[in-house]
C-alpha positions, -999 to +999 in steps of 0.1 A: +001+000+000+011+035-007+019+062+019+005+097+013+025+126+026+022+164+022+052+186+019+060+223+020+090+234-003+106+268-009+093+287-038+124+280-060+125+243-052+088+239-060+091+258-093+119+235-102+098+203-095+070+218-114+092+222-145+105+189-141+071+174-140+059+194-171+092+184-189+085+147-183+048+150-187+041+138-152+018+150-124+035+169-095+025+141-074+044+116-096+074+139-100+076+142-062+074+106-056+100+099-081+124+127-066+118+114-030+123+079-040+156+088-057+169+108-028+159+081-001+178+053-023+206+076-026+208+081+012+208+044+015+234+038-008+214+023-036+214+030-072+178+047-082+163+029-110+168+046-145+139+068-154+113+056-181+093+083-194+067+056-203+065+044-168+049+073-151+045+054-116+018+052-093+017+085-072 
């Protein structure tokens, strides 16, 4: 089951995430989930899965 969270970002970071989501044709929620997953895996010493624009994830 997926967890639902809410975050507050500084304006510049929020705008950067919005631009990334738009450029990859993803929702803001999907982009946030991808970025958080990549950051967590990086901190845990794992290599994040490669991005695939066709697989928009479940967020």
